[in-house]
Structures are given as C-alpha cells and as structure tokens.
A tleap script that builds the chain and sets N, CA, C and O, in Angstrom:
source leaprc.protein.ff14SB
mol = sequence {
  NMET ARG GLU SER LEU ARG GLU LYS VAL ILE
  ASN VAL CYS ASN LYS LYS ILE GLN THR LYS
  GLY GLU ASN VAL SER VAL SER PHE TYR ALA
  PHE PHE ALA ASN LYS ASN ASP ASN PRO GLU
  LEU LEU MET GLU ALA ALA THR TRP TRP ILE
  GLN LYS HIE LYS LEU ASP HIE PHE GLU LYS
  ALA THR LYS ILE ILE GLY MET VAL LYS THR
  CLEU
}
set mol.1.N position { -13.647 -18.040 25.031 }
set mol.1.CA position { -14.343 -17.760 26.276 }
set mol.1.C position { -13.498 -18.316 27.427 }
set mol.1.O position { -13.076 -19.472 27.408 }
set mol.2.N position { -13.268 -17.476 28.407 }
set mol.2.CA position { -12.447 -17.911 29.543 }
set mol.2.C position { -13.147 -19.007 30.347 }
set mol.2.O position { -14.374 -19.104 30.367 }
set mol.3.N position { -12.344 -19.812 30.996 }
set mol.3.CA position { -12.836 -20.978 31.740 }
set mol.3.C position { -13.851 -20.597 32.811 }
set mol.3.O position { -14.854 -21.292 32.982 }
set mol.4.N position { -13.611 -19.512 33.531 }
set mol.4.CA position { -14.538 -19.113 34.596 }
set mol.4.C position { -15.919 -18.777 34.037 }
set mol.4.O position { -16.930 -19.068 34.677 }
set mol.5.N position { -15.973 -18.173 32.860 }
set mol.5.CA position { -17.257 -17.861 32.235 }
set mol.5.C position { -17.930 -19.134 31.733 }
set mol.5.O position { -19.144 -19.289 31.872 }
set mol.6.N position { -17.162 -20.035 31.158 }
set mol.6.CA position { -17.718 -21.321 30.709 }
set mol.6.C position { -18.381 -22.050 31.874 }
set mol.6.O position { -19.504 -22.539 31.749 }
set mol.7.N position { -17.688 -22.120 32.999 }
set mol.7.CA position { -18.228 -22.800 34.180 }
set mol.7.C position { -19.497 -22.119 34.675 }
set mol.7.O position { -20.468 -22.786 35.032 }
set mol.8.N position { -19.487 -20.803 34.696 }
set mol.8.CA position { -20.655 -20.040 35.145 }
set mol.8.C position { -21.851 -20.301 34.235 }
set mol.8.O position { -22.963 -20.516 34.718 }
set mol.9.N position { -21.631 -20.283 32.930 }
set mol.9.CA position { -22.709 -20.515 31.963 }
set mol.9.C position { -23.308 -21.902 32.172 }
set mol.9.O position { -24.529 -22.048 32.223 }
set mol.10.N position { -22.471 -22.907 32.291 }
set mol.10.CA position { -22.958 -24.281 32.473 }
set mol.10.C position { -23.719 -24.410 33.789 }
set mol.10.O position { -24.786 -25.025 33.824 }
set mol.11.N position { -23.192 -23.844 34.866 }
set mol.11.CA position { -23.862 -23.930 36.166 }
set mol.11.C position { -25.219 -23.236 36.157 }
set mol.11.O position { -26.205 -23.788 36.644 }
set mol.12.N position { -25.268 -22.036 35.607 }
set mol.12.CA position { -26.537 -21.301 35.559 }
set mol.12.C position { -27.557 -22.048 34.703 }
set mol.12.O position { -28.716 -22.179 35.097 }
set mol.13.N position { -27.143 -22.531 33.551 }
set mol.13.CA position { -28.057 -23.274 32.680 }
set mol.13.C position { -28.563 -24.534 33.371 }
set mol.13.O position { -29.751 -24.845 33.293 }
set mol.14.N position { -27.686 -25.254 34.039 }
set mol.14.CA position { -28.112 -26.461 34.749 }
set mol.14.C position { -29.110 -26.146 35.851 }
set mol.14.O position { -30.078 -26.886 36.030 }
set mol.15.N position { -28.897 -25.062 36.595 }
set mol.15.CA position { -29.842 -24.662 37.637 }
set mol.15.C position { -31.194 -24.298 37.047 }
set mol.15.O position { -32.235 -24.666 37.591 }
set mol.16.N position { -31.179 -23.571 35.929 }
set mol.16.CA position { -32.443 -23.201 35.267 }
set mol.16.C position { -33.192 -24.454 34.800 }
set mol.16.O position { -34.411 -24.547 34.950 }
set mol.17.N position { -32.459 -25.409 34.235 }
set mol.17.CA position { -33.071 -26.651 33.768 }
set mol.17.C position { -33.670 -27.422 34.947 }
set mol.17.O position { -34.772 -27.959 34.837 }
set mol.18.N position { -32.957 -27.481 36.062 }
set mol.18.CA position { -33.443 -28.195 37.244 }
set mol.18.C position { -34.726 -27.578 37.794 }
set mol.18.O position { -35.621 -28.296 38.239 }
set mol.19.N position { -34.817 -26.245 37.764 }
set mol.19.CA position { -35.987 -25.589 38.350 }
set mol.19.C position { -37.141 -25.399 37.372 }
set mol.19.O position { -38.302 -25.388 37.781 }
set mol.20.N position { -36.834 -25.248 36.089 }
set mol.20.CA position { -37.894 -24.927 35.121 }
set mol.20.C position { -38.101 -25.972 34.041 }
set mol.20.O position { -39.050 -25.869 33.263 }
set mol.21.N position { -37.237 -26.976 33.975 }
set mol.21.CA position { -37.417 -28.029 32.988 }
set mol.21.C position { -36.513 -27.891 31.775 }
set mol.21.O position { -35.857 -26.869 31.575 }
set mol.22.N position { -36.494 -28.936 30.978 }
set mol.22.CA position { -35.611 -29.060 29.817 }
set mol.22.C position { -35.837 -27.995 28.738 }
set mol.22.O position { -34.924 -27.700 27.968 }
set mol.23.N position { -37.023 -27.423 28.673 }
set mol.23.CA position { -37.337 -26.465 27.612 }
set mol.23.C position { -37.069 -25.011 27.990 }
set mol.23.O position { -37.424 -24.105 27.236 }
set mol.24.N position { -36.453 -24.777 29.136 }
set mol.24.CA position { -36.212 -23.408 29.588 }
set mol.24.C position { -35.222 -22.706 28.652 }
set mol.24.O position { -34.264 -23.305 28.163 }
set mol.25.N position { -35.483 -21.433 28.425 }
set mol.25.CA position { -34.596 -20.602 27.617 }
set mol.25.C position { -33.875 -19.609 28.512 }
set mol.25.O position { -34.375 -19.237 29.574 }
set mol.26.N position { -32.700 -19.185 28.076 }
set mol.26.CA position { -31.913 -18.211 28.826 }
set mol.26.C position { -31.389 -17.131 27.887 }
set mol.26.O position { -31.295 -17.318 26.674 }
set mol.27.N position { -31.060 -16.018 28.483 }
set mol.27.CA position { -30.383 -14.918 27.811 }
set mol.27.C position { -28.987 -14.837 28.401 }
set mol.27.O position { -28.763 -15.345 29.500 }
set mol.28.N position { -28.045 -14.220 27.713 }
set mol.28.CA position { -26.711 -14.098 28.290 }
set mol.28.C position { -26.726 -13.251 29.559 }
set mol.28.O position { -25.798 -13.324 30.365 }
set mol.29.N position { -27.771 -12.450 29.740 }
set mol.29.CA position { -27.900 -11.665 30.970 }
set mol.29.C position { -28.128 -12.554 32.191 }
set mol.29.O position { -27.881 -12.120 33.316 }
set mol.30.N position { -28.590 -13.781 31.994 }
set mol.30.CA position { -28.851 -14.694 33.104 }
set mol.30.C position { -27.579 -15.044 33.870 }
set mol.30.O position { -27.655 -15.513 35.005 }
set mol.31.N position { -26.432 -14.827 33.277 }
set mol.31.CA position { -25.168 -15.205 33.897 }
set mol.31.C position { -24.575 -14.092 34.757 }
set mol.31.O position { -23.463 -14.222 35.269 }
set mol.32.N position { -25.325 -12.991 34.916 }
set mol.32.CA position { -24.810 -11.831 35.636 }
set mol.32.C position { -25.851 -11.292 36.603 }
set mol.32.O position { -27.051 -11.504 36.429 }
set mol.33.N position { -25.367 -10.585 37.634 }
set mol.33.CA position { -26.253 -9.925 38.587 }
set mol.33.C position { -26.958 -8.762 37.887 }
set mol.33.O position { -26.602 -8.395 36.768 }
set mol.34.N position { -27.934 -8.203 38.537 }
set mol.34.CA position { -28.682 -7.089 37.953 }
set mol.34.C position { -27.919 -5.777 37.982 }
set mol.34.O position { -28.470 -4.730 37.642 }
set mol.35.N position { -26.668 -5.825 38.383 }
set mol.35.CA position { -25.847 -4.616 38.324 }
set mol.35.C position { -24.587 -4.931 37.527 }
set mol.35.O position { -24.144 -6.078 37.465 }
set mol.36.N position { -24.037 -3.927 36.941 }
set mol.36.CA position { -22.892 -4.091 36.056 }
set mol.36.C position { -21.591 -4.060 36.868 }
set mol.36.O position { -20.857 -3.072 36.848 }
set mol.37.N position { -21.321 -5.162 37.584 }
set mol.37.CA position { -20.139 -5.194 38.435 }
set mol.37.C position { -18.920 -5.817 37.758 }
set mol.37.O position { -17.827 -5.813 38.325 }
set mol.38.N position { -19.098 -6.354 36.547 }
set mol.38.CA position { -17.965 -6.911 35.802 }
set mol.38.C position { -18.196 -6.670 34.300 }
set mol.38.O position { -18.515 -7.605 33.566 }
set mol.39.N position { -18.036 -5.426 33.850 }
set mol.39.CA position { -18.353 -5.091 32.461 }
set mol.39.C position { -17.510 -5.861 31.442 }
set mol.39.O position { -18.003 -6.171 30.358 }
set mol.40.N position { -16.271 -6.170 31.759 }
set mol.40.CA position { -15.419 -6.905 30.828 }
set mol.40.C position { -15.965 -8.314 30.567 }
set mol.40.O position { -16.009 -8.765 29.422 }
set mol.41.N position { -16.375 -8.998 31.629 }
set mol.41.CA position { -16.921 -10.342 31.485 }
set mol.41.C position { -18.277 -10.309 30.767 }
set mol.41.O position { -18.578 -11.175 29.947 }
set mol.42.N position { -19.080 -9.302 31.089 }
set mol.42.CA position { -20.373 -9.140 30.412 }
set mol.42.C position { -20.175 -8.946 28.917 }
set mol.42.O position { -20.897 -9.543 28.119 }
set mol.43.N position { -19.212 -8.123 28.526 }
set mol.43.CA position { -18.948 -7.891 27.106 }
set mol.43.C position { -18.402 -9.147 26.430 }
set mol.43.O position { -18.691 -9.399 25.260 }
set mol.44.N position { -17.620 -9.929 27.158 }
set mol.44.CA position { -17.126 -11.188 26.598 }
set mol.44.C position { -18.289 -12.129 26.294 }
set mol.44.O position { -18.332 -12.754 25.234 }
set mol.45.N position { -19.226 -12.224 27.228 }
set mol.45.CA position { -20.402 -13.078 27.019 }
set mol.45.C position { -21.260 -12.544 25.876 }
set mol.45.O position { -21.724 -13.311 25.033 }
set mol.46.N position { -21.470 -11.227 25.850 }
set mol.46.CA position { -22.287 -10.623 24.797 }
set mol.46.C position { -21.655 -10.816 23.426 }
set mol.46.O position { -22.350 -11.119 22.455 }
set mol.47.N position { -20.356 -10.645 23.345 }
set mol.47.CA position { -19.648 -10.824 22.072 }
set mol.47.C position { -19.779 -12.260 21.587 }
set mol.47.O position { -20.057 -12.504 20.412 }
set mol.48.N position { -19.577 -13.209 22.494 }
set mol.48.CA position { -19.701 -14.623 22.144 }
set mol.48.C position { -21.121 -14.932 21.674 }
set mol.48.O position { -21.308 -15.615 20.667 }
set mol.49.N position { -22.114 -14.436 22.396 }
set mol.49.CA position { -23.525 -14.727 22.143 }
set mol.49.C position { -24.020 -14.039 20.870 }
set mol.49.O position { -24.621 -14.682 20.008 }
set mol.50.N position { -23.771 -12.746 20.754 }
set mol.50.CA position { -24.362 -11.937 19.689 }
set mol.50.C position { -23.504 -11.906 18.425 }
set mol.50.O position { -23.984 -12.223 17.337 }
set mol.51.N position { -22.254 -11.531 18.569 }
set mol.51.CA position { -21.420 -11.353 17.378 }
set mol.51.C position { -20.891 -12.665 16.814 }
set mol.51.O position { -20.943 -12.892 15.606 }
set mol.52.N position { -20.389 -13.518 17.680 }
set mol.52.CA position { -19.772 -14.749 17.190 }
set mol.52.C position { -20.804 -15.767 16.708 }
set mol.52.O position { -20.651 -16.349 15.634 }
set mol.53.N position { -21.858 -15.982 17.507 }
set mol.53.CA position { -22.819 -17.043 17.175 }
set mol.53.C position { -24.157 -16.537 16.653 }
set mol.53.O position { -24.982 -17.324 16.188 }
set mol.54.N position { -24.375 -15.219 16.729 }
set mol.54.CA position { -25.606 -14.609 16.223 }
set mol.54.C position { -26.863 -15.289 16.771 }
set mol.54.O position { -27.809 -15.582 16.039 }
set mol.55.N position { -26.836 -15.527 18.084 }
set mol.55.CA position { -27.957 -16.183 18.751 }
set mol.55.C position { -29.088 -15.194 18.993 }
set mol.55.O position { -28.868 -13.986 19.072 }
set mol.56.N position { -30.293 -15.723 19.109 }
set mol.56.CA position { -31.438 -14.903 19.486 }
set mol.56.C position { -31.269 -14.452 20.937 }
set mol.56.O position { -30.399 -14.939 21.659 }
set mol.57.N position { -32.124 -13.507 21.348 }
set mol.57.CA position { -32.021 -13.007 22.721 }
set mol.57.C position { -32.178 -14.145 23.725 }
set mol.57.O position { -31.425 -14.223 24.696 }
set mol.58.N position { -33.146 -15.024 23.498 }
set mol.58.CA position { -33.347 -16.188 24.353 }
set mol.58.C position { -33.091 -17.451 23.543 }
set mol.58.O position { -33.563 -17.591 22.415 }
set mol.59.N position { -32.334 -18.367 24.140 }
set mol.59.CA position { -32.029 -19.667 23.533 }
set mol.59.C position { -32.222 -20.758 24.580 }
set mol.59.O position { -32.131 -20.498 25.780 }
set mol.60.N position { -32.483 -21.958 24.129 }
set mol.60.CA position { -32.649 -23.084 25.044 }
set mol.60.C position { -31.367 -23.286 25.853 }
set mol.60.O position { -30.268 -23.268 25.300 }
set mol.61.N position { -31.514 -23.477 27.144 }
set mol.61.CA position { -30.361 -23.688 28.020 }
set mol.61.C position { -29.581 -24.927 27.593 }
set mol.61.O position { -28.353 -24.938 27.667 }
set mol.62.N position { -30.277 -25.965 27.148 }
set mol.62.CA position { -29.589 -27.187 26.719 }
set mol.62.C position { -28.708 -26.914 25.498 }
set mol.62.O position { -27.622 -27.482 25.380 }
set mol.63.N position { -29.161 -26.063 24.606 }
set mol.63.CA position { -28.368 -25.686 23.428 }
set mol.63.C position { -27.099 -24.945 23.843 }
set mol.63.O position { -26.016 -25.214 23.324 }
set mol.64.N position { -27.241 -24.015 24.778 }
set mol.64.CA position { -26.107 -23.224 25.234 }
set mol.64.C position { -25.078 -24.117 25.937 }
set mol.64.O position { -23.876 -23.967 25.717 }
set mol.65.N position { -25.539 -25.033 26.769 }
set mol.65.CA position { -24.617 -25.962 27.430 }
set mol.65.C position { -23.825 -26.753 26.384 }
set mol.65.O position { -22.607 -26.889 26.499 }
set mol.66.N position { -24.503 -27.264 25.386 }
set mol.66.CA position { -23.827 -28.020 24.336 }
set mol.66.C position { -22.781 -27.193 23.606 }
set mol.66.O position { -21.685 -27.675 23.320 }
set mol.67.N position { -23.121 -25.952 23.307 }
set mol.67.CA position { -22.186 -25.082 22.610 }
set mol.67.C position { -20.958 -24.779 23.472 }
set mol.67.O position { -19.829 -24.808 22.984 }
set mol.68.N position { -21.182 -24.492 24.732 }
set mol.68.CA position { -20.087 -24.136 25.620 }
set mol.68.C position { -19.182 -25.326 25.894 }
set mol.68.O position { -17.966 -25.168 26.008 }
set mol.69.N position { -19.760 -26.510 26.000 }
set mol.69.CA position { -18.955 -27.697 26.261 }
set mol.69.C position { -18.040 -28.059 25.099 }
set mol.69.O position { -17.042 -28.753 25.298 }
set mol.70.N position { -18.359 -27.602 23.887 }
set mol.70.CA position { -17.508 -27.909 22.740 }
set mol.70.C position { -16.343 -26.944 22.596 }
set mol.70.O position { -15.485 -27.140 21.735 }
set mol.71.N position { -16.297 -25.912 23.416 }
set mol.71.CA position { -15.204 -24.935 23.350 }
set mol.71.C position { -13.900 -25.552 23.791 }
set mol.71.O position { -12.870 -24.878 23.801 }
savepdb mol mol.pdb
quit
C-alpha cells in the first residue's frame, strides 16, 4: 500500500474515532469521495481490504489503524 493511502486511512480512521468513539466501524469506501475520481487508488484499497486481508465490509477503525501501521 502506497504511503499516501496509508496516511489517508489512518487520518480518516482517527477522525471517525474522534467523532463516533472507539467502537466505530469503517468501510474502505470511507477513504474516498462519493465520486470515482481516483479509480487506481480505490482499487488499491479494495484489493488490500478484500483480496489480501479478506475483511468484512465494515471493520473497527482501531483494527484498520493497527493493520496499516504494521505495513
């Protein structure tokens, strides 16, 4: 996963945790706008989320931060 995506994932997860609490769940779609303005980056996130780690559609933000930080 490229560094810019790692940073985006961590920032979005941290914001969600700050506003909704430690138990908030996220989807990989949370890291993108509601329009497909960067399909390559979206596919990179989807591949990492779905194919590589076989994660559910929604996962705890704290879990995702931990996974991304170990990259």
